[in-house]
N, CA and C atoms of all chains as a GROMACS GRO file, in nm:
protein
  609
    1MET      N    1   0.093  -0.124  -0.005
    1MET     CA    2   0.003   0.008   0.013
    1MET      C    3   0.096   0.149   0.005
    2ARG      N    4   0.039   0.198  -0.079
    2ARG     CA    5   0.155   0.329  -0.086
    2ARG      C    6   0.095   0.458   0.016
    3ASN      N    7   0.148   0.521   0.061
    3ASN     CA    8   0.142   0.638   0.164
    3ASN      C    9   0.231   0.738   0.165
    4ARG      N   10   0.165   0.841   0.200
    4ARG     CA   11   0.238   0.968   0.224
    4ARG      C   12   0.333   1.043   0.331
    5LEU      N   13   0.334   0.902   0.407
    5LEU     CA   14   0.384   0.956   0.545
    5LEU      C   15   0.509   1.017   0.531
    6LYS      N   16   0.620   0.968   0.468
    6LYS     CA   17   0.770   1.031   0.456
    6LYS      C   18   0.754   1.155   0.428
    7VAL      N   19   0.648   1.194   0.306
    7VAL     CA   20   0.614   1.364   0.294
    7VAL      C   21   0.561   1.419   0.390
    8LEU      N   22   0.473   1.378   0.476
    8LEU     CA   23   0.416   1.439   0.589
    8LEU      C   24   0.506   1.477   0.683
    9ARG      N   25   0.601   1.366   0.707
    9ARG     CA   26   0.663   1.378   0.823
    9ARG      C   27   0.801   1.482   0.776
   10ALA      N   28   0.827   1.502   0.686
   10ALA     CA   29   0.926   1.621   0.633
   10ALA      C   30   0.845   1.738   0.642
   11GLU      N   31   0.720   1.758   0.553
   11GLU     CA   32   0.686   1.872   0.594
   11GLU      C   33   0.659   1.935   0.748
   12TYR      N   34   0.599   1.813   0.868
   12TYR     CA   35   0.607   1.848   0.999
   12TYR      C   36   0.762   1.882   1.056
   13ASN      N   37   0.857   1.831   0.987
   13ASN     CA   38   0.973   1.856   1.021
   13ASN      C   39   1.011   1.730   1.152
   14PHE      N   40   0.957   1.626   1.117
   14PHE     CA   41   0.994   1.512   1.219
   14PHE      C   42   1.104   1.423   1.178
   15THR      N   43   1.162   1.390   1.292
   15THR     CA   44   1.270   1.276   1.221
   15THR      C   45   1.191   1.138   1.235
   16GLN      N   46   1.228   1.016   1.189
   16GLN     CA   47   1.191   0.909   1.199
   16GLN      C   48   1.154   0.857   1.358
   17ALA      N   49   1.278   0.906   1.435
   17ALA     CA   50   1.263   0.861   1.593
   17ALA      C   51   1.164   0.981   1.657
   18ASP      N   52   1.135   1.088   1.618
   18ASP     CA   53   1.012   1.166   1.664
   18ASP      C   54   0.908   1.118   1.645
   19LEU      N   55   0.845   1.091   1.537
   19LEU     CA   56   0.758   1.038   1.463
   19LEU      C   57   0.694   0.892   1.550
   20ALA      N   58   0.809   0.804   1.564
   20ALA     CA   59   0.792   0.668   1.636
   20ALA      C   60   0.792   0.705   1.755
   21LYS      N   61   0.795   0.787   1.829
   21LYS     CA   62   0.789   0.834   1.971
   21LYS      C   63   0.627   0.878   1.983
   22LYS      N   64   0.587   0.988   1.887
   22LYS     CA   65   0.481   1.024   1.898
   22LYS      C   66   0.367   0.922   1.882
   23LEU      N   67   0.386   0.810   1.770
   23LEU     CA   68   0.313   0.682   1.723
   23LEU      C   69   0.307   0.592   1.839
   24ASP      N   70   0.401   0.602   1.932
   24ASP     CA   71   0.434   0.484   2.035
   24ASP      C   72   0.472   0.359   1.970
   25VAL      N   73   0.553   0.389   1.839
   25VAL     CA   74   0.590   0.252   1.790
   25VAL      C   75   0.771   0.260   1.780
   26SER      N   76   0.787   0.169   1.742
   26SER     CA   77   0.940   0.177   1.708
   26SER      C   78   0.972   0.258   1.602
   27ARG      N   79   1.094   0.291   1.569
   27ARG     CA   80   1.140   0.373   1.433
   27ARG      C   81   1.154   0.266   1.335
   28GLN      N   82   1.203   0.126   1.366
   28GLN     CA   83   1.193   0.040   1.275
   28GLN      C   84   1.019   0.032   1.186
   29THR      N   85   0.946   0.081   1.274
   29THR     CA   86   0.799   0.021   1.203
   29THR      C   87   0.797   0.159   1.124
   30VAL      N   88   0.834   0.283   1.167
   30VAL     CA   89   0.781   0.404   1.090
   30VAL      C   90   0.825   0.369   0.971
   31HIS      N   91   0.992   0.306   0.965
   31HIS     CA   92   1.107   0.296   0.840
   31HIS      C   93   0.985   0.200   0.746
   32ALA      N   94   0.938   0.114   0.795
   32ALA     CA   95   0.879  -0.001   0.750
   32ALA      C   96   0.751   0.055   0.692
   33ILE      N   97   0.680   0.129   0.758
   33ILE     CA   98   0.577   0.192   0.686
   33ILE      C   99   0.598   0.262   0.586
   34GLU      N  100   0.704   0.347   0.594
   34GLU     CA  101   0.736   0.472   0.511
   34GLU      C  102   0.761   0.397   0.374
   35SER      N  103   0.850   0.289   0.386
   35SER     CA  104   0.886   0.218   0.256
   35SER      C  105   0.803   0.128   0.207
   36GLY      N  106   0.678   0.126   0.263
   36GLY     CA  107   0.575   0.006   0.210
   36GLY      C  108   0.596  -0.132   0.196
   37LYS      N  109   0.671  -0.151   0.321
   37LYS     CA  110   0.732  -0.284   0.381
   37LYS      C  111   0.615  -0.345   0.445
   38TYR      N  112   0.537  -0.257   0.552
   38TYR     CA  113   0.460  -0.292   0.588
   38TYR      C  114   0.288  -0.216   0.609
   39ASP      N  115   0.233  -0.269   0.620
   39ASP     CA  116   0.108  -0.146   0.615
   39ASP      C  117   0.029  -0.180   0.773
   40PRO      N  118   0.020  -0.057   0.830
   40PRO     CA  119  -0.003  -0.022   0.959
   40PRO      C  120  -0.162  -0.079   0.963
   41SER      N  121  -0.206  -0.102   1.100
   41SER     CA  122  -0.329  -0.164   1.175
   41SER      C  123  -0.410  -0.056   1.142
   42LEU      N  124  -0.537  -0.084   1.168
   42LEU     CA  125  -0.654   0.050   1.126
   42LEU      C  126  -0.635   0.146   1.256
   43PRO      N  127  -0.605   0.090   1.337
   43PRO     CA  128  -0.578   0.180   1.497
   43PRO      C  129  -0.465   0.275   1.485
   44LEU      N  130  -0.364   0.231   1.422
   44LEU     CA  131  -0.229   0.278   1.393
   44LEU      C  132  -0.243   0.383   1.287
   45ALA      N  133  -0.311   0.342   1.138
   45ALA     CA  134  -0.352   0.404   1.050
   45ALA      C  135  -0.430   0.518   1.120
   46PHE      N  136  -0.544   0.546   1.220
   46PHE     CA  137  -0.608   0.629   1.243
   46PHE      C  138  -0.510   0.734   1.342
   47LYS      N  139  -0.434   0.688   1.418
   47LYS     CA  140  -0.336   0.765   1.506
   47LYS      C  141  -0.283   0.832   1.390
   48ILE      N  142  -0.206   0.813   1.314
   48ILE     CA  143  -0.126   0.876   1.195
   48ILE      C  144  -0.209   0.986   1.138
   49ALA      N  145  -0.321   0.945   1.101
   49ALA     CA  146  -0.414   1.046   1.025
   49ALA      C  147  -0.439   1.171   1.130
   50ARG      N  148  -0.477   1.142   1.241
   50ARG     CA  149  -0.516   1.240   1.370
   50ARG      C  150  -0.409   1.319   1.395
   51LEU      N  151  -0.285   1.234   1.377
   51LEU     CA  152  -0.175   1.333   1.403
   51LEU      C  153  -0.137   1.434   1.289
   52PHE      N  154  -0.145   1.402   1.182
   52PHE     CA  155  -0.150   1.501   1.061
   52PHE      C  156  -0.268   1.562   1.062
   53GLU      N  157  -0.344   1.558   1.078
   53GLU     CA  158  -0.460   1.598   1.064
   53GLU      C  159  -0.534   1.611   0.905
   54GLN      N  160  -0.501   1.474   0.892
   54GLN     CA  161  -0.570   1.422   0.740
   54GLN      C  162  -0.680   1.320   0.749
   55PRO      N  163  -0.754   1.331   0.676
   55PRO     CA  164  -0.842   1.200   0.654
   55PRO      C  165  -0.732   1.048   0.591
   56ILE      N  166  -0.768   0.958   0.641
   56ILE     CA  167  -0.669   0.835   0.628
   56ILE      C  168  -0.634   0.800   0.455
   57GLU      N  169  -0.742   0.813   0.414
   57GLU     CA  170  -0.751   0.795   0.270
   57GLU      C  171  -0.653   0.894   0.203
   58GLU      N  172  -0.634   1.007   0.247
   58GLU     CA  173  -0.522   1.130   0.200
   58GLU      C  174  -0.381   1.086   0.216
   59ILE      N  175  -0.362   0.985   0.332
   59ILE     CA  176  -0.260   0.929   0.348
   59ILE      C  177  -0.218   0.819   0.298
   60PHE      N  178  -0.303   0.702   0.308
   60PHE     CA  179  -0.255   0.574   0.210
   60PHE      C  180  -0.376   0.564   0.142
   61ASP      N  181  -0.293   0.506   0.004
   61ASP     CA  182  -0.376   0.462  -0.109
   61ASP      C  183  -0.353   0.308  -0.105
   62ASP      N  184  -0.442   0.239  -0.133
   62ASP     CA  185  -0.479   0.074  -0.147
   62ASP      C  186  -0.471   0.057  -0.284
   63ARG      N  187  -0.493   0.151  -0.351
   63ARG     CA  188  -0.499   0.120  -0.525
   63ARG      C  189  -0.385   0.078  -0.601
   64VAL      N  190  -0.288   0.112  -0.550
   64VAL     CA  191  -0.151   0.054  -0.614
   64VAL      C  192  -0.084  -0.025  -0.509
   65ASN      N  193  -0.043  -0.126  -0.575
   65ASN     CA  194   0.028  -0.260  -0.515
   65ASN      C  195   0.154  -0.258  -0.532
   66ASP      N  196   0.184  -0.184  -0.614
   66ASP     CA  197   0.337  -0.214  -0.675
   66ASP      C  198   0.458  -0.150  -0.609
   67GLN      N  199   0.433  -0.103  -0.486
   67GLN     CA  200   0.554  -0.053  -0.417
   67GLN      C  201   0.652  -0.174  -0.369
   68ARG      N  202   0.600  -0.286  -0.336
   68ARG     CA  203   0.729  -0.331  -0.234
   68ARG      C  204   0.822  -0.407  -0.352
   69MET      N  205  -0.034   1.717   2.412
   69MET     CA  206  -0.077   1.548   2.430
   69MET      C  207   0.055   1.489   2.463
   70GLU      N  208   0.027   1.384   2.542
   70GLU     CA  209   0.155   1.294   2.637
   70GLU      C  210   0.179   1.190   2.565
   71TYR      N  211   0.305   1.181   2.518
   71TYR     CA  212   0.334   1.042   2.470
   71TYR      C  213   0.418   0.926   2.540
   72THR      N  214   0.391   0.834   2.544
   72THR     CA  215   0.471   0.730   2.633
   72THR      C  216   0.566   0.676   2.546
   73ASN      N  217   0.672   0.657   2.614
   73ASN     CA  218   0.803   0.612   2.531
   73ASN      C  219   0.820   0.443   2.540
   74MET      N  220   0.773   0.415   2.434
   74MET     CA  221   0.771   0.270   2.403
   74MET      C  222   0.903   0.194   2.387
   75ASN      N  223   1.019   0.270   2.381
   75ASN     CA  224   1.136   0.229   2.392
   75ASN      C  225   1.195   0.155   2.558
   76THR      N  226   1.116   0.250   2.647
   76THR     CA  227   1.183   0.238   2.767
   76THR      C  228   1.082   0.107   2.845
   77THR      N  229   0.961   0.100   2.790
   77THR     CA  230   0.888   0.000   2.833
   77THR      C  231   0.940  -0.130   2.800
   78VAL      N  232   1.004  -0.143   2.663
   78VAL     CA  233   1.047  -0.241   2.575
   78VAL      C  234   1.159  -0.286   2.643
   79LYS      N  235   1.237  -0.202   2.683
   79LYS     CA  236   1.382  -0.206   2.768
   79LYS      C  237   1.344  -0.273   2.882
   80LYS      N  238   1.256  -0.247   2.966
   80LYS     CA  239   1.221  -0.244   3.101
   80LYS      C  240   1.178  -0.426   3.082
   81SER      N  241   1.090  -0.480   2.991
   81SER     CA  242   1.036  -0.592   2.979
   81SER      C  243   1.124  -0.684   2.943
   82VAL      N  244   1.251  -0.627   2.882
   82VAL     CA  245   1.366  -0.706   2.837
   82VAL      C  246   1.416  -0.762   2.966
   83VAL      N  247   1.462  -0.636   3.070
   83VAL     CA  248   1.539  -0.689   3.192
   83VAL      C  249   1.469  -0.792   3.249
   84LYS      N  250   1.352  -0.708   3.254
   84LYS     CA  251   1.243  -0.832   3.333
   84LYS      C  252   1.232  -0.982   3.323
   85LEU      N  253   1.243  -0.998   3.158
   85LEU     CA  254   1.211  -1.124   3.108
   85LEU      C  255   1.375  -1.185   3.129
   86ALA      N  256   1.512  -1.115   3.102
   86ALA     CA  257   1.618  -1.148   3.098
   86ALA      C  258   1.639  -1.221   3.262
   87MET      N  259   1.596  -1.161   3.376
   87MET     CA  260   1.598  -1.208   3.527
   87MET      C  261   1.544  -1.325   3.534
   88TRP      N  262   1.403  -1.332   3.464
   88TRP     CA  263   1.344  -1.445   3.475
   88TRP      C  264   1.388  -1.568   3.435
   89THR      N  265   1.435  -1.543   3.312
   89THR     CA  266   1.508  -1.634   3.218
   89THR      C  267   1.631  -1.705   3.279
   90GLY      N  268   1.713  -1.636   3.346
   90GLY     CA  269   1.816  -1.640   3.447
   90GLY      C  270   1.785  -1.750   3.544
   91ALA      N  271   1.691  -1.708   3.609
   91ALA     CA  272   1.627  -1.752   3.723
   91ALA      C  273   1.577  -1.906   3.722
   92TRP      N  274   1.525  -1.876   3.578
   92TRP     CA  275   1.461  -2.058   3.538
   92TRP      C  276   1.555  -2.112   3.484
   93LEU      N  277   1.697  -2.062   3.438
   93LEU     CA  278   1.816  -2.166   3.426
   93LEU      C  279   1.871  -2.205   3.533
   94LEU      N  280   1.913  -2.109   3.645
   94LEU     CA  281   1.957  -2.149   3.776
   94LEU      C  282   1.876  -2.263   3.843
   95ALA      N  283   1.737  -2.266   3.839
   95ALA     CA  284   1.643  -2.364   3.892
   95ALA      C  285   1.665  -2.483   3.814
   96THR      N  286   1.672  -2.476   3.687
   96THR     CA  287   1.672  -2.595   3.602
   96THR      C  288   1.811  -2.667   3.630
   97ALA      N  289   1.903  -2.609   3.625
   97ALA     CA  290   2.041  -2.645   3.670
   97ALA      C  291   2.066  -2.716   3.839
   98LEU      N  292   1.981  -2.642   3.884
   98LEU     CA  293   1.988  -2.704   4.037
   98LEU      C  294   1.877  -2.855   4.017
   99ALA      N  295   1.778  -2.858   3.969
   99ALA     CA  296   1.717  -2.954   3.990
   99ALA      C  297   1.756  -3.050   3.933
  100ALA      N  298   1.876  -3.036   3.801
  100ALA     CA  299   1.922  -3.134   3.694
  100ALA      C  300   2.039  -3.177   3.774
  101PHE      N  301   2.131  -3.095   3.843
  101PHE     CA  302   2.253  -3.168   3.892
  101PHE      C  303   2.261  -3.143   4.063
  102GLY      N  304   2.163  -3.089   4.102
  102GLY     CA  305   2.158  -3.104   4.289
  102GLY      C  306   2.126  -3.249   4.297
  103PRO      N  307   2.052  -3.335   4.273
  103PRO     CA  308   2.036  -3.449   4.332
  103PRO      C  309   2.198  -3.536   4.339
  104LYS      N  310   2.289  -3.504   4.223
  104LYS     CA  311   2.394  -3.592   4.241
  104LYS      C  312   2.497  -3.504   4.286
  105PHE      N  313   2.500  -3.392   4.283
  105PHE     CA  314   2.619  -3.292   4.360
  105PHE      C  315   2.602  -3.241   4.489
  106ILE      N  316   2.478  -3.193   4.498
  106ILE     CA  317   2.424  -3.157   4.650
  106ILE      C  318   2.340  -3.235   4.748
  107TRP      N  319   2.252  -3.266   4.734
  107TRP     CA  320   2.173  -3.341   4.810
  107TRP      C  321   2.168  -3.452   4.818
  108ASP      N  322   2.284  -3.533   4.736
  108ASP     CA  323   2.274  -3.684   4.755
  108ASP      C  324   2.143  -3.770   4.722
  109GLY      N  325   2.076  -3.729   4.602
  109GLY     CA  326   1.955  -3.784   4.574
  109GLY      C  327   1.858  -3.813   4.674
  110ASN      N  328   1.826  -3.706   4.786
  110ASN     CA  329   1.728  -3.704   4.829
  110ASN      C  330   1.589  -3.641   4.791
  111THR      N  331   1.499  -3.738   4.775
  111THR     CA  332   1.386  -3.715   4.702
  111THR      C  333   1.285  -3.605   4.713
  112LEU      N  334   1.277  -3.623   4.851
  112LEU     CA  335   1.208  -3.462   4.884
  112LEU      C  336   1.254  -3.344   4.833
  113ILE      N  337   1.399  -3.324   4.888
  113ILE     CA  338   1.437  -3.193   4.795
  113ILE      C  339   1.445  -3.191   4.665
  114SER      N  340   1.483  -3.323   4.617
  114SER     CA  341   1.478  -3.272   4.456
  114SER      C  342   1.328  -3.252   4.404
  115ALA      N  343   1.233  -3.306   4.459
  115ALA     CA  344   1.070  -3.260   4.460
  115ALA      C  345   1.022  -3.128   4.478
  116ILE      N  346   1.112  -3.058   4.573
  116ILE     CA  347   1.101  -2.898   4.589
  116ILE      C  348   1.170  -2.835   4.523
  117PHE      N  349   1.249  -2.871   4.470
  117PHE     CA  350   1.361  -2.810   4.364
  117PHE      C  351   1.305  -2.823   4.224
  118ILE      N  352   1.242  -2.921   4.191
  118ILE     CA  353   1.146  -2.958   4.081
  118ILE      C  354   1.023  -2.867   4.069
  119GLY      N  355   0.976  -2.848   4.184
  119GLY     CA  356   0.815  -2.780   4.200
  119GLY      C  357   0.870  -2.618   4.180
  120LEU      N  358   1.014  -2.598   4.226
  120LEU     CA  359   1.009  -2.438   4.231
  120LEU      C  360   1.071  -2.438   4.096
  121ASN      N  361   1.139  -2.512   4.025
  121ASN     CA  362   1.158  -2.493   3.869
  121ASN      C  363   1.052  -2.487   3.769
  122LEU      N  364   0.934  -2.547   3.818
  122LEU     CA  365   0.821  -2.551   3.753
  122LEU      C  366   0.760  -2.380   3.778
  123LEU      N  367   0.736  -2.347   3.886
  123LEU     CA  368   0.702  -2.176   3.922
  123LEU      C  369   0.770  -2.070   3.850
  124VAL      N  370   0.918  -2.103   3.882
  124VAL     CA  371   0.994  -1.985   3.791
  124VAL      C  372   0.962  -2.002   3.635
  125GLY      N  373   0.937  -2.111   3.590
  125GLY     CA  374   0.940  -2.135   3.467
  125GLY      C  375   0.761  -2.062   3.428
  126VAL      N  376   0.683  -2.066   3.548
  126VAL     CA  377   0.556  -2.028   3.512
  126VAL      C  378   0.566  -1.850   3.482
  127GLY      N  379   0.649  -1.792   3.591
  127GLY     CA  380   0.691  -1.656   3.602
  127GLY      C  381   0.748  -1.632   3.504
  128MET      N  382   0.854  -1.724   3.408
  128MET     CA  383   0.916  -1.688   3.284
  128MET      C  384   0.811  -1.686   3.176
  129ILE      N  385   0.727  -1.734   3.175
  129ILE     CA  386   0.621  -1.748   3.056
  129ILE      C  387   0.507  -1.597   3.068
  130PHE      N  388   0.492  -1.581   3.196
  130PHE     CA  389   0.412  -1.434   3.194
  130PHE      C  390   0.510  -1.305   3.189
  131ALA      N  391   0.661  -1.314   3.218
  131ALA     CA  392   0.746  -1.228   3.206
  131ALA      C  393   0.761  -1.204   3.007
  132ASN      N  394   0.747  -1.344   2.924
  132ASN     CA  395   0.783  -1.346   2.796
  132ASN      C  396   0.631  -1.266   2.742
  133ILE      N  397   0.526  -1.313   2.789
  133ILE     CA  398   0.398  -1.240   2.771
  133ILE      C  399   0.388  -1.101   2.768
  134HIS      N  400   0.437  -1.068   2.870
  134HIS     CA  401   0.451  -0.929   2.907
  134HIS      C  402   0.555  -0.843   2.801
  135HIS      N  403   0.662  -0.900   2.767
  135HIS     CA  404   0.767  -0.849   2.653
  135HIS      C  405   0.659  -0.841   2.523
  136ILE      N  406   0.615  -0.950   2.473
  136ILE     CA  407   0.555  -0.966   2.382
  136ILE      C  408   0.466  -0.852   2.368
  137THR      N  409   0.390  -0.838   2.445
  137THR     CA  410   0.268  -0.706   2.464
  137THR      C  411   0.329  -0.587   2.450
  138SER      N  412   0.445  -0.570   2.501
  138SER     CA  413   0.508  -0.414   2.507
  138SER      C  414   0.579  -0.387   2.390
  139LEU      N  415   0.569  -0.499   2.308
  139LEU     CA  416   0.646  -0.446   2.134
  139LEU      C  417   0.511  -0.380   2.060
  140ASP      N  418   0.573  -0.270   1.970
  140ASP     CA  419   0.450  -0.259   1.897
  140ASP      C  420   0.424  -0.351   1.778
  141GLU      N  421   0.313  -0.322   1.714
  141GLU     CA  422   0.256  -0.423   1.615
  141GLU      C  423   0.294  -0.486   1.532
  142MET      N  424   0.425  -0.426   1.451
  142MET     CA  425   0.494  -0.478   1.363
  142MET      C  426   0.630  -0.583   1.423
  143MET      N  427   0.624  -0.530   1.544
  143MET     CA  428   0.749  -0.647   1.622
  143MET      C  429   0.663  -0.743   1.653
  144GLN      N  430   0.549  -0.718   1.716
  144GLN     CA  431   0.479  -0.821   1.737
  144GLN      C  432   0.448  -0.945   1.641
  145LYS      N  433   0.440  -0.861   1.520
  145LYS     CA  434   0.378  -0.991   1.417
  145LYS      C  435   0.540  -1.046   1.352
  146ILE      N  436   0.630  -0.999   1.386
  146ILE     CA  437   0.752  -1.066   1.346
  146ILE      C  438   0.773  -1.180   1.440
  147GLN      N  439   0.789  -1.158   1.586
  147GLN     CA  440   0.789  -1.256   1.715
  147GLN      C  441   0.653  -1.357   1.690
  148LEU      N  442   0.555  -1.315   1.622
  148LEU     CA  443   0.453  -1.401   1.588
  148LEU      C  444   0.475  -1.520   1.497
  149GLU      N  445   0.542  -1.488   1.362
  149GLU     CA  446   0.562  -1.535   1.256
  149GLU      C  447   0.712  -1.636   1.305
  150ALA      N  448   0.788  -1.565   1.404
  150ALA     CA  449   0.873  -1.641   1.429
  150ALA      C  450   0.843  -1.774   1.521
  151MET      N  451   0.725  -1.763   1.585
  151MET     CA  452   0.684  -1.852   1.682
  151MET      C  453   0.642  -1.956   1.609
  152GLY      N  454   0.560  -1.940   1.487
  152GLY     CA  455   0.471  -2.004   1.438
  152GLY      C  456   0.576  -2.079   1.371
  153ILE      N  457   0.669  -2.072   1.281
  153ILE     CA  458   0.755  -2.108   1.205
  153ILE      C  459   0.843  -2.203   1.316
  154THR      N  460   0.877  -2.163   1.450
  154THR     CA  461   0.954  -2.253   1.540
  154THR      C  462   0.849  -2.373   1.579
  155LEU      N  463   0.758  -2.359   1.608
  155LEU     CA  464   0.631  -2.454   1.652
  155LEU      C  465   0.641  -2.539   1.513
  156GLY      N  466   0.606  -2.484   1.413
  156GLY     CA  467   0.625  -2.608   1.296
  156GLY      C  468   0.733  -2.705   1.268
  157ILE      N  469   0.818  -2.618   1.307
  157ILE     CA  470   0.947  -2.702   1.262
  157ILE      C  471   0.993  -2.758   1.379
  158THR      N  472   0.962  -2.730   1.485
  158THR     CA  473   0.986  -2.855   1.605
  158THR      C  474   0.934  -2.968   1.614
  159LEU      N  475   0.794  -2.939   1.585
  159LEU     CA  476   0.705  -3.056   1.550
  159LEU      C  477   0.730  -3.153   1.478
  160ILE      N  478   0.780  -3.098   1.349
  160ILE     CA  479   0.793  -3.200   1.226
  160ILE      C  480   0.921  -3.261   1.271
  161THR      N  481   1.014  -3.182   1.300
  161THR     CA  482   1.167  -3.268   1.327
  161THR      C  483   1.146  -3.344   1.455
  162GLY      N  484   1.102  -3.288   1.559
  162GLY     CA  485   1.061  -3.380   1.707
  162GLY      C  486   1.000  -3.497   1.666
  163ILE      N  487   0.888  -3.499   1.594
  163ILE     CA  488   0.822  -3.648   1.588
  163ILE      C  489   0.922  -3.707   1.462
  164SER      N  490   0.972  -3.657   1.376
  164SER     CA  491   1.088  -3.749   1.293
  164SER      C  492   1.196  -3.829   1.385
  165TYR      N  493   1.223  -3.718   1.423
  165TYR     CA  494   1.351  -3.776   1.569
  165TYR      C  495   1.329  -3.858   1.656
  166SER      N  496   1.204  -3.872   1.718
  166SER     CA  497   1.146  -3.958   1.776
  166SER      C  498   1.149  -4.095   1.728
  167LEU      N  499   1.075  -4.090   1.581
  167LEU     CA  500   1.058  -4.214   1.515
  167LEU      C  501   1.166  -4.281   1.502
  168LEU      N  502   1.301  -4.214   1.440
  168LEU     CA  503   1.401  -4.272   1.433
  168LEU      C  504   1.450  -4.346   1.533
  169ASP      N  505   1.411  -4.274   1.657
  169ASP     CA  506   1.443  -4.380   1.769
  169ASP      C  507   1.374  -4.483   1.827
  170THR      N  508   1.249  -4.491   1.774
  170THR     CA  509   1.132  -4.595   1.808
  170THR      C  510   1.156  -4.718   1.688
  171ALA      N  511   1.208  -4.661   1.566
  171ALA     CA  512   1.247  -4.769   1.458
  171ALA      C  513   1.390  -4.840   1.477
  172ASN      N  514   1.459  -4.771   1.574
  172ASN     CA  515   1.611  -4.802   1.590
  172ASN      C  516   1.696  -4.765   1.482
  173VAL      N  517   1.637  -4.668   1.409
  173VAL     CA  518   1.740  -4.646   1.323
  173VAL      C  519   1.852  -4.562   1.355
  174ILE      N  520   1.823  -4.508   1.512
  174ILE     CA  521   1.969  -4.429   1.514
  174ILE      C  522   1.989  -4.518   1.656
  175ALA      N  523   2.115  -4.516   1.656
  175ALA     CA  524   2.181  -4.610   1.802
  175ALA      C  525   2.124  -4.548   1.931
  176GLN      N  526   2.137  -4.383   1.925
  176GLN     CA  527   2.102  -4.351   2.116
  176GLN      C  528   1.979  -4.329   2.079
  177ASP      N  529   1.938  -4.286   2.230
  177ASP     CA  530   1.795  -4.259   2.270
  177ASP      C  531   1.764  -4.116   2.213
  178ALA      N  532   1.638  -4.082   2.200
  178ALA     CA  533   1.606  -3.953   2.152
  178ALA      C  534   1.618  -3.850   2.275
  179GLU      N  535   1.693  -3.758   2.278
  179GLU     CA  536   1.713  -3.663   2.392
  179GLU      C  537   1.593  -3.519   2.354
  180ILE      N  538   1.528  -3.478   2.462
  180ILE     CA  539   1.474  -3.334   2.466
  180ILE      C  540   1.572  -3.233   2.421
  181SER      N  541   1.698  -3.242   2.483
  181SER     CA  542   1.811  -3.144   2.466
  181SER      C  543   1.826  -3.114   2.282
  182PHE      N  544   1.800  -3.190   2.232
  182PHE     CA  545   1.835  -3.187   2.085
  182PHE      C  546   1.706  -3.068   2.033
  183LEU      N  547   1.603  -3.122   2.094
  183LEU     CA  548   1.476  -3.061   2.046
  183LEU      C  549   1.472  -2.895   2.089
  184ILE      N  550   1.517  -2.900   2.197
  184ILE     CA  551   1.501  -2.761   2.268
  184ILE      C  552   1.665  -2.677   2.184
  185ILE      N  553   1.753  -2.731   2.134
  185ILE     CA  554   1.856  -2.672   2.031
  185ILE      C  555   1.787  -2.641   1.897
  186VAL      N  556   1.742  -2.711   1.842
  186VAL     CA  557   1.627  -2.705   1.730
  186VAL      C  558   1.560  -2.588   1.734
  187MET      N  559   1.488  -2.563   1.829
  187MET     CA  560   1.376  -2.457   1.900
  187MET      C  561   1.469  -2.369   1.912
  188GLY      N  562   1.519  -2.315   1.982
  188GLY     CA  563   1.622  -2.221   1.999
  188GLY      C  564   1.677  -2.166   1.848
  189LEU      N  565   1.727  -2.236   1.767
  189LEU     CA  566   1.809  -2.212   1.647
  189LEU      C  567   1.709  -2.181   1.566
  190SER      N  568   1.574  -2.231   1.532
  190SER     CA  569   1.477  -2.178   1.436
  190SER      C  570   1.442  -2.073   1.463
  191TYR      N  571   1.415  -2.032   1.596
  191TYR     CA  572   1.356  -1.900   1.663
  191TYR      C  573   1.433  -1.808   1.614
  192MET      N  574   1.568  -1.831   1.658
  192MET     CA  575   1.656  -1.707   1.606
  192MET      C  576   1.663  -1.659   1.493
  193THR      N  577   1.638  -1.794   1.390
  193THR     CA  578   1.673  -1.781   1.242
  193THR      C  579   1.559  -1.695   1.202
  194ALA      N  580   1.438  -1.746   1.256
  194ALA     CA  581   1.313  -1.695   1.193
  194ALA      C  582   1.313  -1.569   1.219
  195ALA      N  583   1.316  -1.520   1.354
  195ALA     CA  584   1.337  -1.370   1.393
  195ALA      C  585   1.445  -1.278   1.331
  196ALA      N  586   1.526  -1.334   1.289
  196ALA     CA  587   1.615  -1.260   1.226
  196ALA      C  588   1.578  -1.272   1.086
  197ILE      N  589   1.539  -1.324   0.996
  197ILE     CA  590   1.470  -1.319   0.905
  197ILE      C  591   1.356  -1.221   0.885
  198GLY      N  592   1.261  -1.233   0.994
  198GLY     CA  593   1.127  -1.133   0.988
  198GLY      C  594   1.220  -1.010   1.023
  199TYR      N  595   1.264  -0.972   1.067
  199TYR     CA  596   1.362  -0.820   1.131
  199TYR      C  597   1.425  -0.750   0.936
  200ARG      N  598   1.493  -0.870   0.921
  200ARG     CA  599   1.526  -0.860   0.772
  200ARG      C  600   1.446  -0.817   0.662
  201LYS      N  601   1.340  -0.866   0.684
  201LYS     CA  602   1.209  -0.849   0.584
  201LYS      C  603   1.165  -0.716   0.566
  202TYR      N  604   1.151  -0.636   0.728
  202TYR     CA  605   1.079  -0.516   0.705
  202TYR      C  606   1.186  -0.425   0.759
  203LYS      N  607   1.331  -0.445   0.733
  203LYS     CA  608   1.431  -0.363   0.727
  203LYS      C  609   1.413  -0.266   0.644
   0.00000   0.00000   0.00000
């Protein structure tokens, strides 16, 4: 699943470690989501959406699966 | 908004798990070698230390559950996959190994220690592959 997490993180000037702390996950998990290797659960996706104040579908796009 | 530091929680659970594992190893060593080297085969003392070993083992299981639940969802997934692979490999190799013994294909008796080594190695390998997969 494609996502705009890396772009949003850059816009908010967060490092991966900052974002990991805010989401209460490991930095490796943030990296795996950004690189499309791991798709977050619905609760984590909502947490990300709330943090960046955007709807989930603005951040995650399940229509393209050729990112991996 | 207040954020909890997951890394601190994980570090604490790792320390707790390491302590319980160490205690279990010590209790196992005492229960295994005590009858021969310390209390000269006294059945009552052996039974007490085997019971202690069992209780510490239960504590170690709870420490492990606490550790797994302190991990985030991706890390839990990696651990769960590693555990599933380990269970499968141990079951298959354990039964084959036991059959080799009962059919007298191998000269020596099947030992549980071999199975524990297989478990340890397959868990470590599967976890390492899992971490690499999401790296």
